[in-house]
Residue, then its C-alpha position, 0 to 999 in steps of 0.5 A: m196324196i196328191a203331188p205337192t206342185k198338184l194339190t192347188d190345181a186337185l183342189y180347183a178341180l175338186n171345186a169344179v167337179l161339186v159345182q157342175a154335179r149342183m148344176m147337172a143336180f139344177e138339171k135334174a140330171p137322172h139320180q143315177t147320174l149325179a150318185k155316180v159323180l158323187d160317188v167320184a167326188e167322194l173319193l177325190p180328197m181321199l186320193m188327195t190323203r192317201k200316203d201313196d202317190m194317186t196323182a194319176e188316179f185323181r186324173s184318170q178320175l177326172e177323165d170317167l167325170v168328162r165322160v159321164d158328162a162334158g162339163f166336167a171338162q172343166a174340172l180336167q182343165r183346172f187339174d192340168g194347170d188352167h185356174a181361169l173362171p168361166m166368162 
């Protein structure tokens, strides 16, 4: 599970992950990179539904994505509570 106070943040972050993954696909990112990103995107909802607290692990996965591509920084910012949409 995600801490109840972070659930909305987690959903905003997941949305940002999927948007960035789509952008990477349009920009023809290497298949291996996209596969790695999609592996994390698949994992995030599972972390949200686990019985034990996976809030820190969820954030860690977002940090790993930022290391793959800086465009995922927005997902991390959203998880940290910044829900502002980009201009």
